[in-house]
BALOBA-1460 file (C-alpha; in Angstrom, 3 decimals):
// residues 276
<rec num="1" residu="m" x="9.018" y="26.289" z="-0.069"/>
<rec num="2" residu="p" x="8.289" y="23.502" z="2.441"/>
<rec num="3" residu="a" x="9.494" y="24.123" z="5.966"/>
<rec num="4" residu="a" x="12.293" y="22.005" z="7.426"/>
<rec num="5" residu="l" x="11.474" y="19.529" z="10.167"/>
<rec num="6" residu="s" x="13.624" y="19.073" z="13.223"/>
<rec num="7" residu="s" x="15.178" y="15.651" z="13.707"/>
<rec num="8" residu="s" x="13.144" y="15.193" z="16.894"/>
<rec num="9" residu="s" x="10.004" y="14.721" z="14.804"/>
<rec num="10" residu="l" x="10.951" y="11.065" z="14.294"/>
<rec num="11" residu="e" x="11.740" y="9.094" z="17.445"/>
<rec num="12" residu="p" x="12.374" y="5.354" z="16.978"/>
<rec num="13" residu="e" x="11.628" y="2.785" z="19.665"/>
<rec num="14" residu="l" x="13.345" y="-0.498" z="18.898"/>
<rec num="15" residu="s" x="12.534" y="-4.118" z="19.649"/>
<rec num="16" residu="a" x="13.773" y="-7.386" z="18.203"/>
<rec num="17" residu="w" x="11.315" y="-7.377" z="15.305"/>
<rec num="18" residu="q" x="9.559" y="-4.017" z="15.167"/>
<rec num="19" residu="t" x="10.448" y="-0.349" z="15.243"/>
<rec num="20" residu="v" x="8.001" y="2.350" z="16.310"/>
<rec num="21" residu="y" x="8.498" y="5.906" z="15.047"/>
<rec num="22" residu="s" x="6.583" y="8.663" z="16.841"/>
<rec num="23" residu="l" x="5.576" y="11.885" z="15.101"/>
<rec num="24" residu="n" x="5.104" y="14.994" z="17.176"/>
<rec num="25" residu="c" x="1.683" y="15.789" z="15.734"/>
<rec num="26" residu="g" x="0.428" y="17.763" z="18.725"/>
<rec num="27" residu="k" x="-3.371" y="17.964" z="18.718"/>
<rec num="28" residu="h" x="-3.540" y="16.633" z="15.142"/>
<rec num="29" residu="h" x="-3.426" y="13.025" z="13.960"/>
<rec num="30" residu="i" x="-2.252" y="10.980" z="10.998"/>
<rec num="31" residu="l" x="-4.843" y="10.465" z="8.261"/>
<rec num="32" residu="s" x="-2.595" y="8.456" z="5.950"/>
<rec num="33" residu="l" x="1.051" y="7.435" z="5.938"/>
<rec num="34" residu="d" x="3.404" y="5.474" z="3.733"/>
<rec num="35" residu="a" x="7.016" y="4.462" z="4.382"/>
<rec num="36" residu="d" x="9.708" y="2.223" z="2.955"/>
<rec num="37" residu="e" x="11.721" y="-0.370" z="4.855"/>
<rec num="38" residu="y" x="14.257" y="2.319" z="5.842"/>
<rec num="39" residu="a" x="11.585" y="4.497" z="7.525"/>
<rec num="40" residu="n" x="11.563" y="7.140" z="4.811"/>
<rec num="41" residu="y" x="7.976" y="8.271" z="5.230"/>
<rec num="42" residu="i" x="5.327" y="10.607" z="3.905"/>
<rec num="43" residu="a" x="2.286" y="11.435" z="6.038"/>
<rec num="44" residu="l" x="-0.899" y="13.443" z="5.647"/>
<rec num="45" residu="l" x="-2.168" y="14.941" z="8.907"/>
<rec num="46" residu="s" x="-5.687" y="15.902" z="9.909"/>
<rec num="47" residu="n" x="-4.875" y="19.620" z="9.584"/>
<rec num="48" residu="g" x="-3.933" y="19.209" z="5.911"/>
<rec num="49" residu="e" x="-0.172" y="19.208" z="6.459"/>
<rec num="50" residu="v" x="2.116" y="16.787" z="4.651"/>
<rec num="51" residu="w" x="5.212" y="15.628" z="6.563"/>
<rec num="52" residu="t" x="8.269" y="13.699" z="5.445"/>
<rec num="53" residu="n" x="11.600" y="12.991" z="7.130"/>
<rec num="54" residu="g" x="12.963" y="16.312" z="5.927"/>
<rec num="55" residu="w" x="10.136" y="18.804" z="5.355"/>
<rec num="56" residu="q" x="6.528" y="19.704" z="5.940"/>
<rec num="57" residu="l" x="4.000" y="21.772" z="4.040"/>
<rec num="58" residu="a" x="0.349" y="22.766" z="4.338"/>
<rec num="59" residu="l" x="-2.126" y="21.892" z="1.584"/>
<rec num="60" residu="n" x="-5.092" y="24.089" z="0.813"/>
<rec num="61" residu="q" x="-7.400" y="21.066" z="0.701"/>
<rec num="62" residu="q" x="-9.052" y="18.737" z="3.188"/>
<rec num="63" residu="f" x="-9.474" y="14.996" z="2.757"/>
<rec num="64" residu="q" x="-11.809" y="12.405" z="4.314"/>
<rec num="65" residu="f" x="-10.473" y="8.928" z="3.488"/>
<rec num="66" residu="p" x="-7.102" y="9.573" z="1.813"/>
<rec num="67" residu="i" x="-4.244" y="7.355" z="0.734"/>
<rec num="68" residu="i" x="-0.922" y="9.203" z="0.335"/>
<rec num="69" residu="r" x="2.018" y="7.913" z="-1.695"/>
<rec num="70" residu="e" x="5.314" y="9.435" z="-2.846"/>
<rec num="71" residu="i" x="5.773" y="9.413" z="-6.624"/>
<rec num="72" residu="d" x="9.360" y="10.674" z="-6.678"/>
<rec num="73" residu="a" x="11.516" y="13.268" z="-4.940"/>
<rec num="74" residu="d" x="9.451" y="16.078" z="-6.472"/>
<rec num="75" residu="q" x="5.863" y="14.792" z="-6.479"/>
<rec num="76" residu="f" x="3.378" y="12.951" z="-4.295"/>
<rec num="77" residu="l" x="-0.101" y="11.519" z="-4.754"/>
<rec num="78" residu="i" x="-3.233" y="11.620" z="-2.606"/>
<rec num="79" residu="v" x="-6.192" y="9.426" z="-3.561"/>
<rec num="80" residu="e" x="-9.548" y="9.647" z="-1.814"/>
<rec num="81" residu="s" x="-10.911" y="6.128" z="-1.336"/>
<rec num="82" residu="r" x="-14.433" y="7.181" z="-2.350"/>
<rec num="83" residu="r" x="-14.899" y="9.193" z="-5.508"/>
<rec num="84" residu="e" x="-18.442" y="10.554" z="-4.990"/>
<rec num="85" residu="q" x="-19.031" y="13.473" z="-7.408"/>
<rec num="86" residu="h" x="-15.480" y="14.637" z="-8.079"/>
<rec num="87" residu="d" x="-12.248" y="13.198" z="-9.431"/>
<rec num="88" residu="n" x="-10.299" y="11.791" z="-6.511"/>
<rec num="89" residu="g" x="-6.664" y="11.398" z="-7.613"/>
<rec num="90" residu="h" x="-4.515" y="14.440" z="-6.836"/>
<rec num="91" residu="i" x="-0.836" y="14.921" z="-7.695"/>
<rec num="92" residu="f" x="1.077" y="17.679" z="-5.888"/>
<rec num="93" residu="d" x="4.631" y="18.953" z="-6.058"/>
<rec num="94" residu="t" x="6.731" y="19.411" z="-2.940"/>
<rec num="95" residu="a" x="5.858" y="23.105" z="-2.806"/>
<rec num="96" residu="g" x="2.209" y="22.121" z="-2.299"/>
<rec num="97" residu="r" x="1.032" y="23.083" z="-5.782"/>
<rec num="98" residu="k" x="-1.601" y="20.764" z="-7.266"/>
<rec num="99" residu="l" x="-0.314" y="19.591" z="-10.636"/>
<rec num="100" residu="l" x="-3.353" y="17.617" z="-11.779"/>
<rec num="101" residu="t" x="-6.506" y="15.801" z="-10.728"/>
<rec num="102" residu="f" x="-7.788" y="12.587" z="-12.301"/>
<rec num="103" residu="n" x="-10.430" y="9.897" z="-11.870"/>
<rec num="104" residu="a" x="-8.771" y="7.208" z="-9.749"/>
<rec num="105" residu="g" x="-12.030" y="5.262" z="-9.383"/>
<rec num="106" residu="d" x="-14.383" y="4.549" z="-6.506"/>
<rec num="107" residu="a" x="-13.906" y="2.067" z="-3.646"/>
<rec num="108" residu="v" x="-10.109" y="2.306" z="-3.690"/>
<rec num="109" residu="e" x="-8.508" y="-0.375" z="-1.536"/>
<rec num="110" residu="d" x="-4.800" y="0.380" z="-2.003"/>
<rec num="111" residu="v" x="-2.338" y="2.341" z="-4.118"/>
<rec num="112" residu="v" x="1.221" y="1.413" z="-5.084"/>
<rec num="113" residu="v" x="3.653" y="3.551" z="-7.076"/>
<rec num="114" residu="q" x="6.002" y="1.306" z="-9.010"/>
<rec num="115" residu="a" x="8.167" y="1.721" z="-12.129"/>
<rec num="116" residu="g" x="6.903" y="5.263" z="-12.650"/>
<rec num="117" residu="q" x="3.272" y="4.100" z="-12.719"/>
<rec num="118" residu="i" x="0.357" y="4.272" z="-10.291"/>
<rec num="119" residu="v" x="-1.329" y="0.946" z="-9.498"/>
<rec num="120" residu="v" x="-4.747" y="1.197" z="-7.844"/>
<rec num="121" residu="s" x="-6.719" y="-1.731" z="-6.427"/>
<rec num="122" residu="y" x="-10.413" y="-1.761" z="-5.520"/>
<rec num="123" residu="f" x="-12.768" y="-3.508" z="-3.134"/>
<rec num="124" residu="d" x="-16.022" y="-5.088" z="-4.260"/>
<rec num="125" residu="e" x="-18.223" y="-1.976" z="-4.067"/>
<rec num="126" residu="g" x="-16.310" y="-0.484" z="-6.988"/>
<rec num="127" residu="i" x="-16.851" y="-3.324" z="-9.439"/>
<rec num="128" residu="g" x="-20.309" y="-2.174" z="-10.512"/>
<rec num="129" residu="s" x="-19.464" y="1.527" z="-10.738"/>
<rec num="130" residu="g" x="-17.775" y="1.604" z="-14.158"/>
<rec num="131" residu="k" x="-14.152" y="2.053" z="-15.155"/>
<rec num="132" residu="p" x="-11.607" y="2.235" z="-13.728"/>
<rec num="133" residu="s" x="-13.040" y="0.618" z="-10.565"/>
<rec num="134" residu="s" x="-14.722" y="-2.193" z="-12.505"/>
<rec num="135" residu="d" x="-11.260" y="-3.368" z="-13.564"/>
<rec num="136" residu="g" x="-10.507" y="-4.536" z="-10.015"/>
<rec num="137" residu="l" x="-6.925" y="-3.364" z="-10.518"/>
<rec num="138" residu="a" x="-5.979" y="-0.419" z="-12.737"/>
<rec num="139" residu="v" x="-2.663" y="1.122" z="-13.798"/>
<rec num="140" residu="f" x="-2.236" y="4.836" z="-14.528"/>
<rec num="141" residu="d" x="0.625" y="6.975" z="-15.737"/>
<rec num="142" residu="c" x="1.657" y="10.051" z="-13.771"/>
<rec num="143" residu="a" x="-0.545" y="12.187" z="-16.001"/>
<rec num="144" residu="g" x="-3.597" y="10.323" z="-14.689"/>
<rec num="145" residu="q" x="-4.258" y="8.346" z="-17.876"/>
<rec num="146" residu="q" x="-5.311" y="4.727" z="-17.432"/>
<rec num="147" residu="l" x="-2.856" y="2.394" z="-19.146"/>
<rec num="148" residu="f" x="-4.188" y="-1.012" z="-18.102"/>
<rec num="149" residu="g" x="-7.210" y="-2.580" z="-16.431"/>
<rec num="150" residu="m" x="-7.202" y="-6.179" z="-15.257"/>
<rec num="151" residu="n" x="-10.848" y="-7.130" z="-15.777"/>
<rec num="152" residu="s" x="-11.042" y="-5.499" z="-19.213"/>
<rec num="153" residu="s" x="-7.667" y="-6.792" z="-20.406"/>
<rec num="154" residu="g" x="-8.864" y="-10.128" z="-21.726"/>
<rec num="155" residu="q" x="-6.773" y="-11.996" z="-19.159"/>
<rec num="156" residu="p" x="-8.289" y="-15.255" z="-17.811"/>
<rec num="157" residu="v" x="-8.906" y="-13.751" z="-14.370"/>
<rec num="158" residu="f" x="-11.655" y="-11.665" z="-12.799"/>
<rec num="159" residu="i" x="-11.090" y="-9.534" z="-9.710"/>
<rec num="160" residu="l" x="-14.133" y="-8.926" z="-7.541"/>
<rec num="161" residu="d" x="-12.038" y="-7.639" z="-4.624"/>
<rec num="162" residu="c" x="-8.286" y="-7.094" z="-4.345"/>
<rec num="163" residu="y" x="-7.400" y="-8.185" z="-0.812"/>
<rec num="164" residu="a" x="-3.695" y="-7.272" z="-0.875"/>
<rec num="165" residu="l" x="-1.190" y="-5.519" z="-3.120"/>
<rec num="166" residu="t" x="2.566" y="-4.982" z="-2.933"/>
<rec num="167" residu="r" x="5.609" y="-4.178" z="-5.073"/>
<rec num="168" residu="l" x="7.777" y="-6.952" z="-6.501"/>
<rec num="169" residu="g" x="11.301" y="-6.189" z="-7.650"/>
<rec num="170" residu="k" x="11.772" y="-3.058" z="-9.751"/>
<rec num="171" residu="d" x="8.936" y="-3.306" z="-12.253"/>
<rec num="172" residu="s" x="6.187" y="-5.664" z="-11.022"/>
<rec num="173" residu="v" x="3.410" y="-5.939" z="-8.460"/>
<rec num="174" residu="l" x="1.820" y="-8.857" z="-6.638"/>
<rec num="175" residu="a" x="-1.919" y="-8.918" z="-5.957"/>
<rec num="176" residu="y" x="-3.922" y="-11.396" z="-3.870"/>
<rec num="177" residu="t" x="-7.460" y="-11.356" z="-5.183"/>
<rec num="178" residu="y" x="-10.990" y="-12.620" z="-4.698"/>
<rec num="179" residu="t" x="-12.576" y="-14.795" z="-5.979"/>
<rec num="180" residu="g" x="-10.441" y="-17.922" z="-5.808"/>
<rec num="181" residu="f" x="-7.451" y="-16.163" z="-4.178"/>
<rec num="182" residu="p" x="-4.822" y="-16.583" z="-6.871"/>
<rec num="183" residu="l" x="-1.549" y="-14.681" z="-6.552"/>
<rec num="184" residu="l" x="-1.286" y="-12.384" z="-9.564"/>
<rec num="185" residu="e" x="2.117" y="-11.143" z="-10.727"/>
<rec num="186" residu="l" x="1.795" y="-8.206" z="-13.118"/>
<rec num="187" residu="r" x="4.854" y="-6.876" z="-14.923"/>
<rec num="188" residu="l" x="4.392" y="-3.163" z="-15.548"/>
<rec num="189" residu="t" x="6.783" y="-2.897" z="-18.499"/>
<rec num="190" residu="d" x="4.447" y="-4.880" z="-20.780"/>
<rec num="191" residu="y" x="1.519" y="-5.906" z="-18.496"/>
<rec num="192" residu="h" x="2.447" y="-9.563" z="-18.753"/>
<rec num="193" residu="l" x="0.455" y="-11.512" z="-16.151"/>
<rec num="194" residu="q" x="1.327" y="-14.690" z="-14.285"/>
<rec num="195" residu="q" x="-1.403" y="-16.332" z="-12.221"/>
<rec num="196" residu="q" x="-0.571" y="-18.802" z="-9.457"/>
<rec num="197" residu="p" x="-2.933" y="-20.740" z="-7.165"/>
<rec num="198" residu="t" x="-2.289" y="-20.312" z="-3.437"/>
<rec num="199" residu="p" x="-2.652" y="-22.702" z="-0.476"/>
<rec num="200" residu="a" x="-5.780" y="-22.514" z="1.664"/>
<rec num="201" residu="d" x="-3.663" y="-21.916" z="4.817"/>
<rec num="202" residu="f" x="-3.871" y="-18.115" z="4.573"/>
<rec num="203" residu="r" x="-7.175" y="-17.839" z="2.731"/>
<rec num="204" residu="g" x="-8.559" y="-14.324" z="3.232"/>
<rec num="205" residu="s" x="-5.226" y="-12.634" z="4.023"/>
<rec num="206" residu="h" x="-5.275" y="-8.835" z="3.696"/>
<rec num="207" residu="a" x="-1.529" y="-8.077" z="3.516"/>
<rec num="208" residu="l" x="1.543" y="-9.537" z="1.856"/>
<rec num="209" residu="t" x="5.192" y="-8.698" z="1.390"/>
<rec num="210" residu="t" x="8.058" y="-10.258" z="-0.522"/>
<rec num="211" residu="t" x="11.477" y="-11.524" z="0.476"/>
<rec num="212" residu="r" x="14.092" y="-13.268" z="-1.692"/>
<rec num="213" residu="g" x="11.548" y="-14.836" z="-4.023"/>
<rec num="214" residu="n" x="9.265" y="-15.901" z="-1.186"/>
<rec num="215" residu="v" x="6.044" y="-14.269" z="0.020"/>
<rec num="216" residu="i" x="4.890" y="-13.530" z="3.571"/>
<rec num="217" residu="f" x="1.168" y="-13.105" z="4.171"/>
<rec num="218" residu="y" x="-0.428" y="-11.663" z="7.269"/>
<rec num="219" residu="g" x="-3.610" y="-13.151" z="8.688"/>
<rec num="220" residu="s" x="-6.425" y="-15.214" z="7.221"/>
<rec num="221" residu="y" x="-10.150" y="-15.511" z="7.761"/>
<rec num="222" residu="e" x="-9.468" y="-17.432" z="10.980"/>
<rec num="223" residu="e" x="-5.986" y="-16.454" z="12.204"/>
<rec num="224" residu="t" x="-3.879" y="-13.408" z="13.115"/>
<rec num="225" residu="c" x="-0.466" y="-14.941" z="12.475"/>
<rec num="226" residu="f" x="1.998" y="-14.641" z="9.600"/>
<rec num="227" residu="f" x="2.472" y="-17.194" z="6.816"/>
<rec num="228" residu="w" x="5.776" y="-17.649" z="4.986"/>
<rec num="229" residu="w" x="5.276" y="-19.305" z="1.597"/>
<rec num="230" residu="n" x="7.989" y="-20.341" z="-0.866"/>
<rec num="231" residu="r" x="5.531" y="-20.032" z="-3.789"/>
<rec num="232" residu="n" x="5.771" y="-23.781" z="-4.205"/>
<rec num="233" residu="d" x="5.017" y="-26.464" z="-1.616"/>
<rec num="234" residu="k" x="5.947" y="-25.037" z="1.795"/>
<rec num="235" residu="v" x="3.929" y="-22.874" z="4.191"/>
<rec num="236" residu="r" x="5.092" y="-21.916" z="7.662"/>
<rec num="237" residu="r" x="2.943" y="-20.248" z="10.306"/>
<rec num="238" residu="f" x="4.643" y="-18.013" z="12.850"/>
<rec num="239" residu="g" x="3.936" y="-15.246" z="15.314"/>
<rec num="240" residu="d" x="0.579" y="-13.994" z="16.479"/>
<rec num="241" residu="l" x="-0.130" y="-10.309" z="16.119"/>
<rec num="242" residu="p" x="-3.695" y="-9.012" z="16.301"/>
<rec num="243" residu="a" x="-3.375" y="-5.929" z="14.110"/>
<rec num="244" residu="t" x="-5.271" y="-3.853" z="11.605"/>
<rec num="245" residu="s" x="-4.276" y="-2.212" z="8.343"/>
<rec num="246" residu="l" x="-0.915" y="-3.854" z="7.781"/>
<rec num="247" residu="h" x="0.669" y="-3.009" z="4.432"/>
<rec num="248" residu="g" x="3.560" y="-4.912" z="2.857"/>
<rec num="249" residu="i" x="6.568" y="-2.758" z="1.972"/>
<rec num="250" residu="g" x="9.082" y="-5.363" z="0.768"/>
<rec num="251" residu="e" x="12.202" y="-6.963" z="2.254"/>
<rec num="252" residu="g" x="9.981" y="-9.101" z="4.487"/>
<rec num="253" residu="k" x="8.545" y="-6.047" z="6.252"/>
<rec num="254" residu="f" x="5.107" y="-4.607" z="6.956"/>
<rec num="255" residu="l" x="3.941" y="-1.115" z="7.840"/>
<rec num="256" residu="t" x="1.134" y="-0.003" z="10.132"/>
<rec num="257" residu="y" x="0.299" y="3.340" z="11.749"/>
<rec num="258" residu="d" x="-1.987" y="4.908" z="14.327"/>
<rec num="259" residu="a" x="-2.916" y="8.486" z="15.266"/>
<rec num="260" residu="n" x="0.632" y="9.716" z="15.962"/>
<rec num="261" residu="s" x="3.145" y="7.005" z="15.057"/>
<rec num="262" residu="f" x="4.039" y="4.345" z="12.539"/>
<rec num="263" residu="t" x="5.523" y="0.911" z="13.029"/>
<rec num="264" residu="i" x="7.696" y="-1.192" z="10.747"/>
<rec num="265" residu="i" x="7.373" y="-4.902" z="11.482"/>
<rec num="266" residu="d" x="10.245" y="-7.137" z="10.378"/>
<rec num="267" residu="a" x="8.420" y="-10.411" z="9.770"/>
<rec num="268" residu="l" x="11.660" y="-12.295" z="9.042"/>
<rec num="269" residu="a" x="13.085" y="-11.250" z="12.423"/>
<rec num="270" residu="l" x="9.852" y="-12.364" z="14.058"/>
<rec num="271" residu="m" x="10.104" y="-15.718" z="12.274"/>
<rec num="272" residu="r" x="13.679" y="-16.155" z="13.503"/>
<rec num="273" residu="e" x="12.583" y="-15.284" z="17.048"/>
<rec num="274" residu="a" x="9.755" y="-17.838" z="16.850"/>
<rec num="275" residu="s" x="12.308" y="-20.511" z="15.893"/>
<rec num="276" residu="m" x="14.442" y="-19.973" z="18.995"/>
């Protein structure tokens, strides 16, 4: 059974538009972390321990470049970004038992769990390495079977590099992709795809989140600000936040983390502050 964590393991520091949560990792550091907008988190530490708000456990496996995601209350996923010689998708239960391993592809950029499915995006080094990486964006079930691949689906779009990925609603994902930088909306119930051109204002953005039908992008090739876009004719720049590895988590919020803490950035609150 996983061990209980004391409440002192999560210590929020508040500001007008961001909240920092410190983890008491001691001499260890965070390898990968995911959280929702309410700060429910799951983290993989350098000593192989997995921490959440309520428990921690030790895995009998070490990882180099992992991405950790919660599947549900009973299971979580760790994907190694580089596949090398072995399958790199691992599903564990909350007792630390490995349930299965599958080929999640090489050159993994991001992973989103949505509507009971695992959505994996890839950067350009994976495109020439065969499926599933060559699909640019692939969808798996929780048994590790590939259900959909964008580049092999016959859709009129080709992904060379997926710059950003986030959940949309209850059953869809948004992806911002190269080349051309369209915004792709993929519905996971039937893999229906909508493709929408995007303004050049935030060309090269590496993170996006959603809010009330609008989209907020972070950064571009030239800038380190945020861009609110109504998915029609309006773009608004705001804030300036030199940052790395932001990840959109919905409700207008982004997540980032360092060696021993994670931060939730409320981009809407920052936009309101910039208007004052």
